[in-house]
C-alpha positions in Angstrom: -13.4 -42.1 -10.2 -12.8 -40.8 -13.7 -10.0 -42.6 -15.7 -6.7 -41.0 -14.9 -5.7 -40.6 -18.6 -8.4 -38.1 -19.1 -7.2 -35.8 -16.4 -5.5 -32.5 -17.6 -1.9 -32.1 -16.5 -2.7 -29.0 -14.5 -5.1 -31.0 -12.3 -2.2 -33.0 -10.8 -2.8 -32.6 -7.0 -6.6 -32.5 -7.1 -7.7 -35.2 -4.7 -11.4 -35.6 -5.6 -13.1 -35.6 -8.9 -16.8 -35.9 -9.6 -18.2 -38.8 -11.7 -20.6 -36.4 -13.4 -22.2 -33.0 -13.1 -25.8 -32.2 -13.8 -26.6 -30.8 -17.2 -23.0 -30.9 -18.4 -24.0 -32.6 -21.6 -26.3 -29.7 -22.4 -24.3 -26.7 -21.3 -20.7 -27.9 -21.0 -19.7 -29.1 -24.4 -18.0 -26.0 -25.5 -16.6 -22.9 -23.8 -18.9 -20.0 -23.2 -16.0 -17.8 -24.0 -15.3 -18.9 -27.6 -11.8 -19.2 -29.1 -10.6 -15.7 -30.0 -13.1 -14.0 -27.7 -12.4 -12.2 -24.4 -15.8 -12.6 -22.7 -19.1 -14.3 -22.8 -21.6 -13.1 -25.4 -24.4 -12.5 -22.9 -24.8 -12.7 -19.2 -28.3 -14.2 -19.7 -27.0 -17.0 -21.9 -27.7 -20.3 -20.1 -24.4 -21.8 -21.2 -22.6 -18.8 -19.7 -24.5 -19.0 -16.5 -23.8 -22.7 -16.1 -20.1 -22.3 -16.7 -19.9 -19.3 -14.3 -21.3 -21.6 -11.6 -18.6 -24.2 -12.6 -16.0 -21.5 -12.2 -17.3 -20.7 -8.7 -17.2 -24.3 -7.7 -13.6 -24.6 -9.0 -12.6 -21.5 -7.0 -14.2 -22.9 -3.8 -12.6 -26.3 -4.3 -9.1 -24.9 -4.8 -9.4 -22.4 -2.0 -10.3 -25.1 0.5 -7.8 -27.7 -0.7 -4.8 -25.4 -0.7 -5.5 -24.0 2.7 -6.2 -27.5 4.2 -2.9 -28.6 2.6 -1.1 -26.3 5.1 -3.7 -26.4 7.9 -3.8 -22.6 7.8 -5.2 -19.8 5.8 -8.6 -18.3 5.3 -11.2 -20.0 3.0 -14.6 -18.8 4.4 -14.7 -15.1 3.3 -13.8 -15.8 -0.3 -16.2 -18.7 -0.5 -19.1 -16.3 -0.1 -18.0 -14.2 -3.2 -16.9 -17.0 -5.5 -19.8 -16.5 -7.9 -19.0 -12.8 -8.0 -15.3 -13.4 -8.9 -16.3 -16.0 -11.5 -18.8 -13.5 -13.0 -16.1 -10.8 -13.3 -13.8 -13.3 -15.1 -16.5 -14.5 -17.5 -17.4 -10.9 -18.3 -13.7 -10.3 -19.2 -12.9 -8.0 -16.2 -9.5 -9.1 -14.8 -8.2 -5.9 -13.2 -9.6 -7.1 -9.9 -8.4 -5.5 -6.7 -9.3 -6.5 -3.1 -9.3 -4.8 0.2 -9.5 -8.2 2.0 -6.1 -9.9 2.6 -7.9 -12.9 4.0 -9.2 -13.7 0.5 -5.7 -14.4 -0.7 -6.1 -18.2 -1.3 -9.2 -17.5 -3.4 -7.3 -14.9 -5.5 -4.4 -17.3 -5.9 -6.8 -19.9 -7.1 -8.2 -17.5 -9.6 -4.9 -16.5 -11.1 -3.9 -20.2 -11.1 -6.9 -21.1 -13.2 -6.1 -18.4 -15.8 -2.4 -19.6 -15.9 -0.9 -16.4 -14.5 1.0 -18.4 -11.8 2.9 -20.3 -14.5 5.1 -17.2 -14.5 6.4 -18.2 -11.1 6.6 -21.9 -11.9 3.3 -23.0 -10.6 1.7 -25.2 -13.3 -0.2 -27.8 -11.3 -2.5 -27.9 -8.3 0.1 -29.9 -6.4 2.6 -27.0 -6.9 -0.1 -24.6 -5.9 -0.6 -26.5 -2.7 3.1 -26.9 -2.0 4.0 -23.2 -2.4 1.0 -21.8 -0.5 2.2 -19.9 2.6 5.9 -20.6 1.8 8.9 -18.4 1.3 9.2 -17.3 -2.4 5.7 -18.8 -2.9 2.2 -17.6 -2.2 2.1 -15.5 0.9 -0.8 -15.8 3.4 -1.9 -12.3 2.3 -1.6 -10.7 -1.1 1.8 -9.2 -1.7 3.5 -7.3 -4.6 5.2 -10.3 -6.2 2.3 -12.5 -7.4 1.8 -12.5 -11.2 -1.6 -11.1 -12.3 -2.6 -9.6 -9.0 -2.7 -5.8 -8.9 -2.3 -4.9 -5.3 -1.1 -6.1 -1.9 -3.7 -6.6 0.8 -3.3 -6.8 4.5 -4.8 -4.2 6.9 -8.5 -3.5 6.3 -9.6 -0.3 4.7 -6.9 0.0 2.0 -8.1 -1.7 -1.2 -10.3 1.2 -2.5 -7.2 3.4 -2.7 -5.6 1.1 -5.2 -8.8 0.9 -7.2 -9.3 4.7 -7.3 -5.6 5.4 -8.2 -5.8 2.8 -11.0 -9.1 4.2 -12.3 -7.7 7.7 -12.5 -4.7 6.5 -14.5 -6.6 4.2 -16.8 -10.0 5.8 -17.5 -11.3 3.2 -19.9 -10.6 0.2 -17.7 -12.9 -1.2 -15.0 -11.3 -1.9 -11.6 -13.6 -3.9 -9.4 -12.5 -4.0 -5.7 -14.0 -6.4 -3.2 -14.6 -5.0 0.2 -15.5 -7.2 3.2 -17.9 -6.7 6.1 -15.0 -5.8 8.3 -13.6 -3.4 5.8 -16.8 -1.5 5.4 -16.8 -1.0 9.2 -13.5 1.0 8.9 -14.1 4.7 8.6 -11.5 5.0 5.9 -13.3 3.2 3.1 -16.4 5.4 2.7 -14.8 8.7 3.6 -11.9 8.2 1.1 -14.3 7.2 -1.7 -16.5 10.2 -0.9 -13.6 12.7 -1.1 -12.3 11.1 -4.3 -15.6 11.2 -6.0 -16.0 14.9 -5.0 -12.5 15.6 -6.4 -12.8 13.4 -9.5 -16.6 13.1 -10.2 -15.9 11.8 -13.7 -13.6 9.0 -12.5 -16.2 6.2 -11.7 -14.5 3.3 -13.4 -13.8 1.6 -10.1 -16.5 -0.8 -8.8 -16.7 -1.5 -5.0 -18.2 -4.9 -4.4 -19.3 -5.4 -0.9 -18.9 -9.0 0.3 -21.8 -9.0 2.7 -21.7 -12.4 4.5 -22.7 -11.5 8.0 -19.5 -12.4 9.8 -16.0 -11.2 10.5 -13.1 -13.2 11.9 -14.5 -14.4 15.1 -18.1 -13.2 15.4 -20.9 -11.5 13.5 -19.9 -8.5 11.5 -20.9 -5.1 12.8 -23.0 -4.5 9.7 -24.8 -7.8 10.0 -27.9 -6.3 11.6 -28.6 -3.9 8.8 -31.6 -4.7 6.5 -31.2 -4.6 2.8 -32.9 -1.3 2.6 -30.7 0.1 5.3 -27.6 -1.0 3.5 -28.8 0.5 0.3 -29.5 3.8 2.0 -26.1 3.7 3.6 -24.4 3.8 0.2 -26.9 6.2 -1.3 -26.3 8.5 1.6 -22.6 8.4 0.8 -22.9 9.6 -2.7 -23.4 6.4 -4.6 -25.7 6.9 -7.6 -26.3 3.2 -8.4 -26.7 0.6 -5.6 -27.2 -3.0 -6.8 -27.9 -5.7 -4.3 -28.1 -9.4 -4.9 -29.4 -11.4 -1.9 -28.9 -15.2 -2.0 -31.9 -15.6 0.3 -34.2 -14.5 -2.5 -33.3 -17.7 -4.3 -33.3 -20.1 -1.4 -35.4 -23.2 -1.7 -33.7 -25.1 1.1 -35.7 -23.2 3.9 -32.6 -21.9 5.6 -33.0 -19.7 8.6 -31.4 -16.3 9.2 -30.7 -13.4 6.9 -27.6 -15.0 5.4 -27.9 -18.2 3.4 -25.6 -20.7 1.6 -26.4 -21.0 -2.1 -24.5 -24.3 -2.3 -27.5 -25.9 -0.5 -30.1 -24.7 -3.1 -31.4 -27.1 -5.7 -29.3 -27.1 -8.8 -32.0 -25.0 -10.6 -31.9 -22.3 -8.0 -28.1 -22.3 -7.9 -28.3 -21.5 -11.6 -30.9 -18.8 -10.9 -28.7 -17.2 -8.2 -25.7 -17.4 -10.5 -27.6 -15.8 -13.3 -28.6 -12.9 -11.0 -25.0 -12.4 -10.0 -23.8 -12.5 -13.6 -26.5 -10.1 -14.9 -26.1 -7.7 -12.0 -22.3 -7.7 -12.2 -22.6 -6.8 -15.9 -25.1 -4.1 -15.1 -22.9 -2.7 -12.3 -19.8 -2.7 -14.4 -21.5 -0.9 -17.2 -22.9 1.7 -14.8 -19.5 2.4 -13.4 -18.0 2.7 -16.9 -20.9 4.9 -18.0 -20.1 7.5 -15.3 -22.1 6.6 -12.3 -20.6 5.9 -8.9 -21.8 2.4 -8.4 -21.6 -0.3 -5.8 -22.5 -4.0 -6.1 -23.5 -5.8 -2.9 -23.5 -9.6 -2.8 -25.2 -11.0 0.2 -24.4 -14.6 0.9 -23.4 -16.6 4.1 -19.7 -16.7 5.0 -18.3 -20.1 4.3 -20.7 -21.0 1.5 -19.8 -24.4 0.1 -16.7 -25.0 2.2 -16.0 -26.9 5.5 -17.9 -24.7 8.0 -20.2 -21.8 8.0 -20.2 -18.3 9.6 -17.1 -17.1 11.5 -16.0 -20.7 12.0 -15.2 -20.9 8.3 -12.8 -18.0 8.5 -9.6 -19.7 9.4 -8.1 -23.2 9.4 -6.2 -24.4 12.4 -3.7 -27.2 13.1 -5.6 -30.5 12.5 -7.7 -29.1 9.7 -6.1 -31.3 7.1 -7.2 -32.5 3.7 -8.0 -35.9 5.4 -10.3 -34.4 8.0 -13.8 -35.7 7.4 -15.6 -32.4 7.2 -13.0 -31.1 4.7 -13.1 -34.2 2.6 -16.9 -34.0 2.5 -16.8 -30.3 1.4 -14.2 -31.1 -1.3 -16.3 -33.9 -2.6 -19.4 -31.7 -2.7 -17.5 -29.1 -4.8 -15.6 -31.6 -7.0 -15.7 -31.3 -10.8 -15.1 -33.7 -13.5 -11.8 -33.4 -15.4 -13.8 -32.1 -18.4 -15.3 -29.4 -16.2 -11.9 -28.4 -14.9 -10.6 -28.1 -18.5 -13.7 -26.0 -19.4 -13.2 -23.6 -16.5 -9.5 -23.2 -17.3 -10.3 -22.4 -21.0 -12.8 -19.8 -20.0 -10.6 -18.1 -17.4 -7.6 -18.1 -19.6 -9.4 -16.6 -22.6 -11.2 -14.0 -20.4 -9.8 -10.5 -20.8 -7.6 -11.5 -23.6 -5.2 -13.9 -21.8 -3.7 -14.5 -18.4 -3.9 -11.6 -16.0 -0.1 -11.8 -15.7 0.0 -10.6 -19.3 -3.0 -8.3 -19.5 -3.7 -6.4 -16.3 -2.5 -2.8 -16.1 0.2 -3.4 -13.4 2.0 -5.9 -15.6 3.6 -3.1 -17.6 5.1 0.2 -16.8 3.3 3.5 -17.5 5.5 5.7 -19.6 6.6 8.6 -17.5 6.8 12.1 -19.0 10.3 13.6 -19.1 10.3 16.4 -16.4 13.6 17.8 -17.7 16.1 19.5 -15.5 14.7 20.6 -12.1 15.0 24.4 -11.6 17.1 24.1 -8.5 18.4 27.4 -7.0 21.6 27.2 -5.0 21.4 29.8 -2.2 24.6 31.4 -0.8 25.9 29.7 2.3 25.6 32.2 5.2 23.2 34.4 3.3 19.7 35.2 4.2 17.5 32.6 5.8 15.4 30.4 3.5 12.4 28.1 4.1 13.5 24.6 3.0 10.0 23.4 2.2 9.3 26.4 0.0 12.5 25.6 -1.9 11.3 22.1 -2.5 7.8 23.3 -3.4 9.2 25.1 -6.5 10.7 21.8 -7.8 7.4 20.0 -7.0 5.5 22.6 -9.0 7.8 22.1 -12.0 7.3 18.3 -11.9 3.5 18.8 -11.8 3.6 21.1 -14.8 5.5 18.5 -16.8 3.6 15.4 -15.7 -0.2 15.6 -15.8 -0.6 12.3 -13.8 1.5 13.7 -10.9 -0.5 14.5 -7.7 0.4 16.1 -4.4 -1.7 15.1 -1.3 -1.9 17.0 2.0 -4.5 16.8 4.8 -3.4 19.8 6.8 -2.9 22.1 3.9 0.1 23.0 1.9 0.0 26.6 2.9 0.4 25.6 6.5 3.6 23.7 5.6 5.3 26.5 3.7 4.5 25.0 0.3 1.7 27.3 -0.9 3.7 27.7 -4.0 2.6 24.2 -4.9 -1.0 25.2 -4.6 -0.4 28.4 -6.7 1.2 26.4 -9.5 -0.8 23.1 -9.5 -4.2 24.2 -7.9 -6.2 22.4 -5.2 -8.8 20.0 -6.7 -12.2 21.3 -5.6 -15.6 21.6 -7.2 -15.7 25.3 -6.2 -13.4 27.5 -8.2 -11.8 30.2 -6.1 -8.7 32.1 -7.1 -8.1 33.3 -3.5 -7.5 29.8 -2.4 -5.9 28.5 -5.6 -8.6 25.9 -6.1 -10.5 24.7 -9.1 -12.1 21.4 -10.4 -9.1 20.5 -12.5 -6.0 20.5 -10.2 -3.2 18.3 -9.0 -3.3 19.0 -5.3 -5.5 16.5 -3.4 -6.5 17.7 0.1 -8.9 15.5 2.0 -8.8 16.0 5.8 -7.6 12.5 6.3 -4.1 11.3 6.3 -5.3 7.8 5.3 -6.9 9.3 2.1 -3.8 11.4 1.4 -1.3 8.6 1.9 -3.6 6.1 0.2 -4.0 7.9 -3.1 -0.4 9.1 -3.3 1.2 5.8 -2.4 -1.3 3.8 -4.6 -0.6 6.1 -7.5 3.2 5.3 -7.1 2.5 1.6 -6.9 0.3 1.8 -10.0 3.2 3.4 -11.9 2.9 7.2 -11.7 4.6 10.0 -9.7 3.2 11.4 -6.5 4.1 13.2 -3.3 2.4 12.8 0.1 2.8 15.9 2.3 2.0 15.8 6.0 2.7 17.3 9.4 5.1 14.9 11.0 2.8 14.9 14.0 -0.1 13.4 12.1 1.6 11.2 9.5 1.0 8.1 11.7 -2.6 7.9 10.5 -1.5 7.4 6.9 1.5 5.2 7.4 -0.2 1.7 7.4 -1.0 1.9 3.7 2.4 3.6 3.0 4.1 0.7 4.7 2.0 -1.8 2.7 3.0 -0.1 -0.6 6.7 0.1 0.2 6.8 -3.6 1.1 5.0 -4.4 -2.2 7.4 -2.2 -4.1 10.3 -4.2 -2.6 8.8 -7.3 -4.1 7.5 -6.0 -7.4 8.5 -7.6 -10.7 8.5 -4.2 -12.4 9.9 -0.8 -11.8 7.7 1.9 -10.5 8.3 5.5 -9.2 9.3 5.6 -5.5 6.6 6.7 -3.1 7.9 10.0 -1.7 6.7 12.0 1.3 7.5 15.4 2.8 7.0 15.7 6.5 7.0 19.3 7.8 6.3 21.2 10.9 8.4 19.0 13.1 8.0 18.9 16.9 10.5 21.7 17.5 8.4 24.1 15.5 5.2 23.3 17.3 5.9 24.9 20.7 2.7 26.9 21.1 0.5 23.9 20.0 2.0 21.7 22.7 2.4 18.0 22.8 -0.6 17.3 20.5 1.5 18.5 17.6 4.9 17.3 18.8 5.1 13.6 17.9 8.5 12.9 16.3 8.2 9.4 17.6 6.9 8.6 14.2 10.5 8.4 13.1 10.7 5.1 15.1 8.5 3.7 12.4 10.9 4.6 9.6 13.9 3.7 11.6 12.5 0.2 12.0 11.6 0.1 8.3 15.1 1.0 7.1 16.2 -2.5 7.6 13.6 -3.6 5.0 16.1 -2.5 2.3 14.2 0.0 0.2 13.3 2.6 2.8 15.3 5.9 2.9 14.4 8.5 5.5 16.2 11.7 4.4 16.9 14.7 6.7 18.1 17.7 4.6 19.9 20.3 6.7 18.7 23.4 4.8 17.0 24.9 1.7 19.9 23.8 -0.6 20.0 20.4 0.9 16.3 19.6 0.4 16.4 20.4 -3.3 19.1 17.8 -3.8 17.3 15.3 -1.7 14.1 15.7 -3.7 15.9 15.5 -7.0 17.5 12.2 -5.9 14.3 10.8 -4.7 12.4 11.7 -7.9 14.9 9.6 -9.9 14.7 6.4 -7.8 12.5 3.4 -8.3 10.6 1.0 -6.0 11.6 2.8 -2.8 9.9 4.6 0.1 11.5 7.9 0.7 10.6 10.3 3.5 11.9 13.8 3.5 11.6 15.6 6.9 12.3 19.3 7.0 11.3 22.5 8.8 8.8 25.1 7.4 10.7 27.9 9.2 13.2 30.2 7.7 16.6 28.8 8.7 20.2 29.7 7.8 21.7 28.1 4.6 24.7 26.1 5.8 25.5 23.7 3.0 26.2 23.5 -0.7 24.5 21.2 -3.3 27.7 19.2 -3.5 27.8 18.5 0.3 24.3 17.0 0.2 25.1 14.9 -2.8 28.0 13.5 -0.7 25.5 13.0 2.1 23.2 11.0 -0.1 26.1 8.8 -1.3 27.7 8.2 2.0 25.0 9.0 4.5 26.4 12.2 6.0 29.0 15.0 5.5 31.2 17.1 7.7 29.5 20.5 8.0 32.2 22.0 10.2 35.5 20.8 11.7 37.3 22.6 14.4 40.8 21.5 15.6 41.6 20.9 19.2 43.5 18.8 21.8 40.8 16.1 21.6 38.1 15.5 19.0 34.3 15.5 19.8 32.1 14.3 17.0 28.5 15.8 17.0 26.4 13.6 14.6 23.3 15.7 14.0 20.0 14.6 12.3 17.8 17.5 11.3 18.0 21.2 10.6 17.0 23.0 13.7 19.1 20.7 15.9 22.2 22.1 14.1 21.8 25.4 16.0 22.7 24.0 19.5 25.2 21.7 18.0 27.1 24.5 16.3 26.9 26.5 19.5 28.3 23.5 21.4 31.2 23.4 18.9 32.0 27.0 19.8 31.9 26.2 23.6 34.2 23.2 23.1 36.6 25.3 21.1 36.7 27.8 24.0 37.9 24.9 26.2 40.6 23.9 23.7 38.6 20.9 22.4 38.1 20.1 18.8 34.9 19.1 17.1 33.3 17.8 14.0 29.7 18.7 13.3 28.4 16.0 10.9 25.1 16.5 9.2 23.4 13.1 8.7 21.3 13.2 5.5 20.6 9.5 4.9 20.9 7.2 7.9 20.2 4.1 5.9 23.6 4.5 4.0 25.3 4.3 7.4 24.3 0.7 8.1 26.5 -2.2 7.4 25.3 -4.2 4.4 24.4 -7.2 6.6 22.0 -5.0 8.7 19.6 -4.5 5.7 17.6 -6.9 3.6 18.8 -5.3 0.4 19.3 -8.5 -1.6 15.6 -9.2 -1.5 14.6 -5.9 -3.0 13.5 -5.1 -6.5 15.7 -2.2 -7.9 18.1 -3.0 -5.1 20.3 -0.2 -3.7 23.4 -1.9 -2.4 25.4 1.3 -1.6 26.6 1.6 2.0 29.4 3.7 3.5 32.8 2.0 3.7 34.5 1.5 7.0 37.2 4.0 6.0 34.7 6.7 5.0 32.7 6.0 8.2 35.8 6.6 10.3 36.6 9.8 8.4 33.2 11.1 9.3 32.6 9.8 12.8 36.0 8.7 14.4 37.0 10.8 17.3 37.7 10.7 21.0 34.0 11.0 21.8 30.8 10.9 19.8 27.4 12.3 20.6 24.4 11.5 18.4 21.9 14.3 18.3 18.3 14.4 17.0 15.1 16.2 17.6 13.3 13.0 16.8 13.7 9.3 17.7 17.1 8.1 18.9 16.5 5.0 16.8 17.5 6.9 13.7 21.0 7.1 15.2 21.3 3.3 15.5 23.5 2.9 12.4 26.1 5.2 13.8 26.0 3.7 17.3 26.4 0.2 15.8 29.6 1.1 13.9 31.3 3.6 16.1 34.0 2.3 18.5 34.7 5.5 20.4 32.9 6.5 23.7 29.4 7.6 22.6 26.0 8.7 23.7 22.7 9.9 22.2 20.7 13.0 23.1 17.2 12.8 21.5 13.6 13.6 21.8 11.9 12.6 25.1 8.4 14.1 25.1 6.4 17.2 24.1 5.3 20.2 26.1 3.8 23.6 25.4 6.7 26.1 24.9 7.2 29.5 23.4 9.9 28.5 20.8 11.9 25.8 19.2 14.8 26.5 21.6 12.5 26.1 24.6 11.2 22.7 23.2 14.8 21.6 22.7 15.7 22.7 26.2 12.8 20.7 27.7 14.3 17.7 26.0 17.9 18.4 27.0 18.9 19.3 23.4 21.1 22.3 24.4 24.6 23.3 23.7 25.4 23.2 27.4 24.2 19.6 27.7 26.1 18.5 24.6 29.3 20.0 26.0 28.7 18.6 29.5 28.2 15.1 28.1 31.2 15.4 25.7 33.5 16.4 28.6 32.2 13.4 30.6 32.9 11.0 27.8 36.4 12.4 27.2 37.2 11.8 30.9 
């Protein structure tokens, strides 16, 4: 054991040190990244190769020790890419993104070594161990709050969106993104890259790195049977111009069987040869991507390389897999470094890229946002001609795009189909074929892949990376894009910086899709947002008309770190409200659209625009019976919760505004209350929780083919007659 006095302070908590390391006297006496430099001088320099291998060993050691400290976490996948991550660091590329949430402990180890985690009070390995998988510490999967890490990572198939969004916003910076065997099996990864490359052929400064290790969580990966040539052809066939593959088996001198081998079992000479191949080919791939070629780097090495187990068995630690377990102790001892080697690795990783990632990567500072000026809102006359709400909002969106060149609008089903063709006309669909009839050209701001994942992915990632965006979708199909939108909104709630809110416009609601039948009638998606409202930074908005939607969008545009959904019809509907009324609705959650006196008071709390039609008719029928009514238009249900219902205190850019009890009673107190929505009844929960009068909900049940919105509502019991019948029953 090395004398304790020589151990650097940051190494406190390391359980095993090596007595010596081969060839350290030759290649380890001074840092390969010299003082004042940001990268190695050459990827072929023997000193740089040697120290890259030391970096990979350090990453493996930390990854295994911190996971074993909690008997949980995922060391195996990252272990197979450790040389690749170390190579990126030594080459000065720190804007590293991942699609693989299971690689989190490896990424934490990386930003610990470059001192980024000191920004959250983690200065020693012991603190790294203590705070792994703990509240306010290092989550089991990447989140939005970790210094130096650019993106959250959880569900597979998302990371490439962050890399592409960042590359578009920062054209001179390389954004490597590691993608696992499981991720490449997702259809989203390759299709989203293909559409992005067609839309933005000159944006190639993102570098997918396939972590090809042969295994997924519990079995062989579905791409494990491909040969090297087949894998190369797969990428070539998907538009990649440069495919670079490094196979550890080509350097194996340990006679390992199978197509996937463990480089930690090679002789030291061959370990260096493999590391040099990784370093040189990573440099080549990076330069190719920066030079304008769509490039992929494939690193083929057995899952679990150099840790406690191999293959899928290395994926996860279980109770009992402690730092005292014999196979974990043995693995740690095999990876152990001397204190001098630890110091060398830390010096290199800290100097790489010009300093700690927490100080240098693009997400550690806000992108200046162009001033969009005053939005050209047009307040239509109440009771005048019918107006299309989405078209009214489209005019404002077009203005934003004209003022902000980074702004994008995404839509899978087409803006024209959603009543917002004015966005296309003003901002143009991005397409390699110029065609004035379809408002498309190579340089545009409307991104239209036929994939909700790709739409939500680029729009939400753009917002997370610091620029404005808008994701438009049919409400019916939005569910396919919501996983990444949810990931981004949670990350925004945790961010240590302000960023524009991720805003959506969901059109063509179920009530408008009669002829299309139930395949286009899926307002159950609102359950998703209703559940997310309690997260603290999620605001579903339901404008009641063309005036209301303009005020809603203006408010959303000026917010930070929130997820805001705007749901509206694409049909021409009566204008019922003023700007001022929706401003009140945004502040308090709702406003009284119409109040009629009577012997008893029935409150009709209405979410949506079309649902106001039977509600207002019900008010007339109640009046004919001598009963009074209040028709309340609910604009922002989240405002109607009690503060204790929502995790506001944990949100960045926290919004702590909730309606007071007195104002709630002004809006909703009566002799009976009926909550009405053409979507999920879950959106009405805040009202039902706080109301004390007899109450009920009438909401969406299921879809069916019908001739009109009125017929769809009738099928679901959303009729004036039903409202009146239920109100009378409650009053009695």
